[in-house]
C-alpha positions in Angstrom: -17.9 -0.7 6.1 -14.1 -1.2 6.4 -12.6 -4.6 7.7 -9.4 -4.9 9.7 -7.6 -8.1 10.6 -4.4 -8.4 12.6 -1.9 -11.2 13.2 0.9 -11.3 15.6 4.6 -10.7 14.3 6.9 -12.7 16.5 10.0 -10.4 15.6 8.2 -7.1 16.2 6.1 -7.5 19.4 4.8 -3.9 19.2 3.5 -4.1 15.6 1.5 -6.8 13.8 0.7 -7.7 10.3 -2.6 -5.8 9.3 -4.9 -6.4 6.4 -7.4 -3.7 5.5 -10.4 -4.2 3.1 -12.2 -1.1 2.2 -14.4 -0.2 -0.8 -12.4 0.8 -3.9 -13.4 4.4 -3.5 -11.3 7.6 -3.3 -13.0 8.5 -0.2 -11.4 5.5 1.6 -7.8 6.3 0.7 -7.4 8.8 3.5 -8.4 6.1 6.0 -5.6 3.7 4.7 -3.1 6.5 4.5 -3.7 7.5 8.2 -3.5 3.8 9.1 0.0 3.5 7.3 1.3 6.5 9.1 0.2 5.2 12.5 2.0 1.8 11.8 5.1 3.8 10.7 5.1 5.7 13.9 4.8 2.5 16.0 7.9 1.3 14.1 9.8 4.4 14.9 10.1 5.7 11.4 11.5 9.3 11.3 9.0 12.0 10.4 10.3 12.3 6.7 9.9 8.5 6.2 6.5 8.6 7.8 5.5 11.3 5.3 7.1 9.3 2.5 5.1 6.3 3.2 2.0 8.2 3.6 2.5 9.6 0.2 3.3 6.3 -1.3 0.2 4.6 0.1 -1.9 7.4 -1.1 -0.3 7.1 -4.7 -0.6 3.3 -4.9 -4.2 3.3 -3.5 -5.3 6.1 -5.9 -3.7 4.3 -9.0 -5.6 1.2 -8.1 -8.9 2.9 -7.2 -8.9 4.4 -10.6 -8.5 0.9 -12.1 -11.0 -0.7 -10.0 -14.0 -2.7 -11.3 -17.3 -1.5 -10.0 -18.2 -2.5 -6.5 -14.7 -4.0 -5.9 -12.8 -3.7 -2.7 -9.3 -2.4 -2.1 -7.2 -4.9 -0.3 -4.2 -3.4 1.7 -1.7 -5.6 3.6 0.9 -4.0 6.0 3.7 -6.4 6.9 6.3 -5.3 9.4 9.7 -6.8 8.6 12.9 -6.5 10.8 14.1 -3.1 9.3 11.1 -2.1 7.0 7.4 -2.1 6.3 6.2 -4.0 3.3 2.8 -2.8 1.9 0.7 -4.7 -0.6 -2.2 -3.0 -2.2 -4.5 -4.9 -4.6 -7.8 -4.4 -6.3 -9.9 -6.5 -8.9 -10.2 -4.7 -12.3 -11.9 -5.2 -15.7 -8.8 -4.2 -17.7 -5.4 -5.7 -17.1 -3.6 -2.2 -17.4 -0.5 -2.1 -15.2 0.0 0.6 -12.8 3.3 1.6 -14.4 1.3 2.5 -17.5 0.6 5.9 -15.7 4.3 7.2 -16.0 3.9 10.2 -13.7 2.2 8.4 -10.9 4.6 5.4 -11.2 7.7 7.7 -11.2 6.3 9.4 -7.9 5.7 6.0 -6.4 9.2 4.8 -7.4 10.8 7.9 -5.8 9.0 7.3 -2.5 9.6 3.5 -2.2 12.7 1.7 -1.5 11.4 -1.4 -3.5 8.6 -1.5 -5.9 6.9 -4.1 -7.9 3.5 -4.5 -9.7 1.8 -7.8 -10.5 -1.3 -8.6 -12.7 -3.1 -11.9 -12.2 -6.3 -13.5 -13.4 -9.2 -13.1 -10.9 -12.4 -14.7 -12.0 -13.9 -12.8 -15.0 -11.4 -10.0 -14.5 -7.9 -9.3 -13.2 -6.2 -8.6 -9.8 -3.8 -5.8 -10.0 -1.3 -5.6 -7.2 1.2 -2.9 -6.1 3.8 -3.9 -3.6 6.5 -1.7 -2.0 8.9 -1.5 1.0 9.4 1.6 3.1 12.3 1.8 5.6 12.3 3.8 8.9 14.7 6.5 7.6 13.9 8.6 4.6 16.0 7.9 1.4 17.3 11.5 1.2 18.8 11.5 4.8 20.7 8.1 4.4 
């Protein structure tokens, strides 16, 4: 079962911060990807930027699902900012392998996102792996 929480964003009355928690399973990634596209449409992203965001979310979630500990949850935060959408995806893992250790996937994600960062922190008996990126309403190649 998926959980969705929303909070009001004062600077963007039509779009709110949203946190999604789903099972860390590849079957859940299309749900998160579709949600990201819907948020981008509400924020007036152009069609190319929506597709870039959709692919970036897919790549980030797929990277983390592969690293996820059994029975863990995929946590996705969508944070509207004045001229962009910040996306934070995290999962608990047994091994502290950074997402950038997969060079092809990280290169694809780097090409799709305007800003990109990864973080690994301790989480109980394992580790919390986080990928955070920023998407803007106009696709990079049309700027």
